C-alpha positions in Angstrom: -34.6 30.5 118.1 -35.9 27.7 115.8 -35.3 24.1 116.6 -32.8 22.2 114.4 -34.3 19.5 112.1 -34.1 16.0 113.6 -34.1 14.2 110.2 -31.2 15.1 107.9 -30.0 13.5 104.7 -27.0 12.0 106.4 -29.2 10.3 109.0 -31.4 8.8 106.2 -28.3 7.3 104.5 -27.0 5.8 107.8 -30.4 4.2 108.5 -30.5 2.6 105.0 -27.0 1.2 105.3 -27.9 -0.3 108.8 -31.0 -1.9 107.4 -29.1 -3.4 104.4 -26.4 -4.9 106.7 -29.1 -6.4 109.0 -30.9 -7.9 106.0 -27.7 -9.5 104.7 -26.4 -11.0 107.9 -29.7 -11.9 109.5 -31.0 -14.0 106.6 -32.7 -11.4 104.3 -36.1 -12.1 105.9 -36.2 -15.8 104.6 -33.6 -17.5 106.9 -34.4 -16.3 110.3 -31.3 -16.3 112.5 -29.2 -18.4 110.0 -26.1 -17.6 107.9 -26.5 -17.0 104.2 -25.5 -20.0 102.1 -22.6 -19.4 99.7 -22.8 -20.9 96.1 -20.7 -24.0 95.4 -17.7 -23.4 93.1 -17.5 -25.6 90.0 -14.2 -27.4 89.5 -12.9 -29.8 86.8 -11.9 -33.2 88.1 -9.7 -35.9 86.6 -7.8 -39.0 87.8 -4.3 -40.2 88.3 -3.3 -42.2 85.2 -0.5 -44.6 84.2 1.4 -42.6 81.6 4.3 -43.8 79.5 7.5 -42.1 80.9 10.6 -42.0 78.7 13.7 -41.6 80.8 15.8 -39.5 78.4 19.3 -38.1 78.8 19.9 -34.9 76.8 23.1 -33.3 75.6 24.4 -30.7 73.2 27.2 -31.4 70.8 28.8 -30.2 67.6 28.6 -32.3 64.4 31.9 -33.4 63.0 32.8 -35.5 60.0 33.6 -39.1 60.7 36.8 -38.6 58.5 38.2 -35.1 57.7 41.3 -33.8 56.1 42.7 -30.7 54.6 44.0 -31.6 51.1 47.5 -30.1 50.8 50.5 -30.5 48.5 53.7 -32.1 49.8 56.0 -30.3 47.5 56.4 -26.8 46.0 55.0 -26.8 42.5 52.4 -25.2 40.2 49.0 -26.6 39.7 48.6 -28.2 36.3 45.0 -29.6 36.4 42.1 -29.6 38.9 39.9 -32.7 38.6 37.0 -31.8 41.0 34.2 -29.2 41.4 33.4 -27.4 44.6 31.1 -29.5 46.8 31.5 -32.6 44.7 31.2 -36.1 46.2 34.3 -38.2 45.4 35.3 -41.8 46.0 38.5 -43.1 47.5 41.3 -43.0 45.0 39.7 -40.3 42.7 42.3 -37.9 41.3 41.9 -34.4 42.7 44.9 -32.4 41.7 47.8 -32.7 39.2 50.9 -30.6 39.7 53.5 -29.8 37.1 55.6 -33.0 36.9 57.6 -32.6 33.6 61.0 -32.7 35.4 60.0 -35.6 37.6 58.8 -37.7 34.6 62.0 -37.0 32.7 64.0 -38.1 35.8 62.1 -41.3 36.0 62.6 -42.0 32.3 66.3 -41.3 32.5 66.7 -43.7 35.5 64.7 -46.4 33.7 67.0 -46.2 30.7 70.1 -46.3 33.0 68.7 -49.2 35.0 68.1 -51.1 31.7 71.7 -50.5 30.5 73.2 -51.4 33.9 71.2 -54.5 34.0 72.3 -55.5 30.5 76.0 -54.9 31.6 75.4 -57.0 34.7 74.0 -59.9 32.6 77.0 -59.7 30.2 79.5 -59.8 33.1 77.8 -62.8 34.6 78.2 -64.7 31.3 81.8 -63.7 31.1 82.4 -64.7 34.7 81.0 -68.2 34.0 83.8 -68.4 31.3 86.4 -66.9 33.7 86.7 -63.9 31.4 85.6 -61.3 34.1 86.8 -60.9 37.6 84.5 -61.3 40.7 85.2 -57.7 41.7 83.9 -56.3 38.4 80.7 -58.4 38.8 80.2 -57.2 42.4 80.8 -53.6 41.3 78.2 -53.9 38.6 75.6 -55.5 40.9 76.0 -52.6 43.3 75.6 -50.1 40.4 72.3 -51.8 39.4 71.0 -51.8 43.0 71.9 -48.1 43.3 70.1 -47.3 40.1 67.0 -49.2 41.3 67.0 -47.1 44.6 67.4 -43.9 42.7 64.5 -44.9 40.4 62.3 -45.7 43.4 63.0 -42.2 44.8 62.2 -40.6 41.5 58.9 -42.5 41.2 58.0 -41.4 44.7 58.8 -37.8 43.8 56.6 -38.2 40.7 53.7 -39.6 42.7 53.8 -36.5 44.9 52.8 -34.5 41.8 49.3 -36.0 41.9 46.9 -35.9 44.9 44.1 -38.5 45.3 41.1 -38.7 47.6 42.1 -40.8 50.6 38.5 -41.8 51.4 34.9 -41.4 50.2 33.5 -37.9 51.0 32.6 -34.5 49.8 35.2 -31.8 48.9 34.8 -28.2 50.0 35.6 -25.0 48.2 38.9 -25.1 46.2 41.5 -22.6 47.3 43.7 -22.7 44.2 43.5 -22.2 40.5 45.4 -23.7 37.5 48.8 -22.2 37.5 48.8 -21.4 41.2 52.1 -22.1 43.1 51.4 -24.3 46.1 53.8 -25.1 48.9 53.8 -27.8 51.6 51.1 -26.8 54.1 49.0 -24.8 51.7 45.3 -26.0 51.8 44.0 -26.8 48.4 40.5 -27.9 49.6 38.9 -29.9 52.4 37.5 -33.4 52.3 34.8 -34.7 54.8 33.1 -38.0 55.1 29.5 -37.1 55.9 27.8 -40.5 56.4 27.7 -41.2 59.1 28.4 -37.9 60.9 29.7 -37.9 64.4 28.6 -35.8 67.4 30.4 -35.6 70.7 28.4 -34.7 73.8 28.8 -34.8 77.6 26.8 -36.9 79.9 26.9 -36.6 83.8 28.9 -39.4 85.4 25.8 -40.7 87.3 24.5 -42.1 84.0 27.7 -43.9 83.1 26.4 -47.4 84.0 23.5 -47.0 81.5 25.8 -46.0 78.6 26.8 -48.7 76.1 28.1 -48.7 72.5 25.3 -49.5 70.1 22.7 -47.7 72.2 20.2 -45.8 70.1 20.2 -42.0 70.1 18.2 -39.3 68.3 19.6 -35.9 67.2 17.8 -32.7 66.4 18.9 -29.6 64.7 17.4 -26.1 64.7 17.9 -26.1 60.9 15.4 -29.0 60.5 12.5 -28.3 62.8 10.7 -31.4 63.9 13.2 -33.8 62.3 14.9 -36.5 64.3 18.1 -38.1 62.9 18.7 -41.6 64.2 22.1 -42.9 65.4 23.9 -44.9 68.0 26.7 -44.6 70.5 30.0 -45.7 69.0 32.4 -45.0 71.8 32.9 -43.5 75.3 35.8 -41.5 76.5 38.3 -43.4 78.8 38.2 -40.7 81.4 35.6 -38.7 83.4 36.3 -34.9 83.4 37.3 -34.2 87.1 35.9 -30.6 86.8 32.5 -31.2 85.3 32.1 -34.8 86.5 30.9 -35.8 83.0 32.1 -38.2 80.3 32.4 -37.5 76.6 30.2 -39.7 74.4 30.5 -40.1 70.7 27.5 -41.0 68.6 27.3 -41.8 64.9 24.3 -40.2 63.2 22.8 -41.6 60.0 23.2 -38.9 57.4 22.6 -40.6 54.0 20.8 -37.5 52.8 23.9 -35.3 53.6 21.7 -32.7 55.3 23.8 -32.5 58.4 27.1 -30.7 58.0 30.2 -30.6 60.2 30.0 -27.7 62.7 26.2 -27.8 63.2 24.9 -27.7 66.8 22.9 -30.8 67.5 20.7 -31.7 70.5 21.1 -35.3 71.3 18.5 -37.4 73.2 19.5 -40.8 74.6 16.6 -43.0 75.8 17.6 -45.0 78.9 14.3 -46.9 79.4 10.5 -46.6 79.1 8.2 -47.1 82.1 4.5 -46.8 83.0 4.2 -44.4 85.9 1.2 -43.3 88.0 1.0 -39.5 87.2 -1.4 -36.6 87.8 -1.7 -33.4 85.7 0.8 -30.8 86.8 -2.1 -28.3 87.3 -3.5 -30.5 90.1 -0.5 -30.3 92.4 -0.4 -27.5 95.0 3.1 -26.9 96.5 3.3 -25.5 100.0 6.8 -25.0 101.2 8.5 -28.4 100.7 5.3 -30.4 100.6 2.9 -31.2 97.8 -0.9 -31.6 97.9 -3.9 -32.4 95.7 -7.6 -31.8 96.3 -9.5 -35.1 96.3 -13.3 -34.9 96.0 -14.9 -37.4 98.4 -18.3 -39.2 98.2 -20.0 -36.3 99.9 -18.9 -33.8 97.2 -16.4 -32.1 99.4 -12.7 -31.5 98.7 -10.1 -33.1 100.9 -6.6 -31.6 100.9 -4.4 -34.7 100.5 -0.6 -34.8 100.8 1.3 -36.7 98.1 4.8 -37.7 97.4 6.0 -36.7 93.9 8.7 -38.2 91.8 9.8 -37.6 88.2 8.3 -35.1 85.8 7.6 -34.7 82.2 5.8 -31.9 80.4 2.3 -31.5 81.9 2.6 -34.5 84.2 4.0 -35.3 87.7 4.6 -38.8 89.1 2.7 -39.7 92.3 4.8 -42.0 94.4 2.1 -42.2 97.2 -1.0 -40.4 98.4 -3.7 -41.1 95.8 -4.9 -43.9 93.6 -6.4 -44.2 90.1 -10.0 -44.4 91.4 -10.1 -41.0 93.2 -11.4 -37.8 91.7 -8.8 -35.1 91.8 -9.3 -31.4 91.2 -7.3 -30.6 88.1 -8.7 -27.1 87.3 -9.9 -24.6 89.9 -7.6 -25.4 92.8 -7.4 -21.7 93.6 -11.2 -21.5 94.3 -11.4 -24.3 96.9 -10.2 -25.0 100.4 -10.2 -28.2 102.6 -13.7 -29.4 103.3 -15.5 -27.1 100.9 -18.4 -28.6 98.9 -18.0 -28.3 95.2 -19.8 -28.9 91.9 -17.7 -31.1 89.6 -17.5 -31.7 85.9 -15.3 -34.2 84.1 -12.2 -33.1 82.4 
């Protein structure tokens, strides 16, 4: 029986693998008995900086006209004339609608004639009374008749005035809902009238900010319809009560709208600037959160990273306030924190 071969392909592979492992962990023939030196990772370093921090309160609100009415008739009558166009700017006192007033004008004219005649009769009776040719009762009766006619004339003139509708304030009319000859009744909306400059926005603010809210405080408003635009305004009033459910207070701001670009009903994002401070901050990418604690990697004079605990404060996009733990002079790893550990030597480059 022939002897089995002592050298097989499998044994050759095993020997090669053993030799490779020995070379890697025993120094590769150059470092006798020492560990192989790992390459230093390269990280980007920066510094804690004093950054301008704007303490801003934000809120959402719906724009509303500073003055707004539905223009309606007070009597039942047909429309005789329309004196405005859709979307037209009007001034206080401008005539908007004339209703059919033929009957009312005739009634006023009739009472004016009657008052003139009754007044003439009263004056004649007074002259006769001075000559004792007319009794006192006749004179009193005529005076009552004149007063009664004056009252009836005042009612008729008021009725005639209701046949014309004027703009109660400066603003912009909406779409008209009637035509010439339309029969309108009390409560029928003829059009709308809105005062657009300034335009109001009501928004809610948490009660904790109540001490910092004052009428006259500047605000800025933004709308999705005008990307990048900020409309300036100021607080005009605060609600007298805090909502017991949401624990917030309603704030009303007047927004400058001389271009008439903002319209009632638009959604506005309001920003209220409380104060501006200079805070010591680090880039957000430098902060390593571990459970409830926060750390940064500081590069010491030996070129090694030191894991340093910090206390953080307020935030703004891209930055975090450092209350304690680091100073402006220290180099902090701002990029590459996932490649380092405490005590590891690193190569650095400035941000």
